[in-house]
Structures are given as C-alpha cells and as structure tokens.
Wavefront OBJ file of the C-alpha trace (Angstrom):
o trace
v 22.008 -3.976 2.271
v 20.115 -0.492 1.602
v 16.363 -0.701 0.663
v 14.802 2.365 -0.678
v 11.838 3.638 1.057
v 11.062 6.827 -0.732
v 9.936 6.905 -4.640
v 8.635 9.059 -7.230
v 7.989 9.216 -10.779
v 8.722 12.043 -13.203
v 7.449 12.548 -16.508
v 8.214 15.284 -19.310
v 5.934 15.621 -22.228
v 8.028 17.632 -24.452
v 11.757 17.256 -23.910
v 13.398 19.710 -22.745
v 10.399 21.054 -21.002
v 9.725 21.145 -17.161
v 9.202 17.692 -15.450
v 5.998 16.620 -13.667
v 7.214 14.734 -10.406
v 4.945 12.992 -8.008
v 5.702 10.583 -5.008
v 4.466 7.017 -5.211
v 4.485 4.437 -2.325
v 6.269 2.041 -4.487
v 8.080 1.511 -8.007
v 5.366 -0.806 -9.082
v 2.741 1.696 -8.505
v 5.025 4.147 -10.330
v 5.518 1.902 -13.278
v 1.714 1.498 -13.281
v 1.279 5.002 -13.518
v 3.779 5.795 -16.323
v 2.158 3.034 -18.296
v -1.066 4.863 -18.091
v 0.560 8.241 -19.061
v 2.319 6.419 -21.937
v -0.960 4.667 -23.162
v -2.920 8.023 -22.863
v -0.276 10.111 -24.875
v -0.203 7.330 -27.633
v -3.909 7.470 -27.777
v -3.967 11.099 -27.884
v -1.284 11.183 -30.602
v -2.740 8.351 -32.741
v -6.365 10.132 -32.572
v -4.625 13.423 -33.667
v -5.141 15.368 -30.638
v -1.565 16.230 -30.307
v 1.561 16.068 -32.243
v 4.678 13.899 -32.082
v 6.560 15.330 -28.896
v 9.916 13.642 -27.693
v 8.553 12.402 -24.255
v 10.665 10.803 -21.141
v 9.906 9.298 -17.869
v 10.864 7.298 -15.047
v 10.809 6.111 -11.485
v 13.495 7.403 -8.971
v 14.346 6.522 -5.340
v 16.017 8.292 -2.637
v 19.423 6.653 -2.141
v 21.237 6.703 1.273
v 23.048 10.088 0.479
v 19.719 12.105 -0.082
v 19.921 11.829 -3.969
v 17.159 11.002 -6.259
v 18.482 8.016 -8.684
v 16.722 6.696 -11.670
v 15.684 3.105 -11.652
v 16.765 1.211 -14.741
v 13.808 -1.257 -15.834
v 16.099 -4.299 -15.153
v 16.599 -3.396 -11.421
v 12.719 -2.857 -10.833
v 12.345 -6.732 -10.209
v 14.911 -6.846 -7.805
v 13.993 -3.813 -5.699
v 10.304 -4.565 -5.829
v 10.631 -7.942 -4.478
l 1 2 3 4 5 6 7 8 9 10 11 12 13 14 15 16 17 18 19 20 21 22 23 24 25 26 27 28 29 30 31 32 33 34 35 36 37 38 39 40 41 42 43 44 45 46 47 48 49 50 51 52 53 54 55 56 57 58 59 60 61 62 63 64 65 66 67 68 69 70 71 72 73 74 75 76 77 78 79 80 81
C-alpha cells in the first residue's frame, strides 16, 4: 500500500490570487499551520485590519505518479496514523 512521504501546505489569501506553498514534514503539521493561518486571518478581519476576502488552503501530498494531490479532511486521520 502506498504511503505518502512528501507533504506541503498551500494557501491563497485572495482567490484567485497566487498560492503560498511550503513543504511540511507531515499532514498534522500542515493542518496545525493552516489552522494558525486561518486564526490569524479571522483575527485581522474581526479587528477590521483587513476586508473580507475569499481565502482557501489545504494540505497536499506527492502521489506515486509524481502529482501533488489534495487531502480531504476525512482522509487526514487515516494518513496520519
């Protein structure tokens, strides 16, 4: 069974703008980083420091074919353990 070994996060603060991408050691670290980014973005919005944007982000892994594939939240538990 294939087990991914390369992971990265991606985040786009203002869709359809450019994506920020960074490699991470595992999906749990990626999820924690994204949660922090989301919390910071909400803090900035709630304190009227930035306007409301359409943001998006996720964790991806490198599959057997060399393609970056998005995780779906329901898959995270199975792939982390």
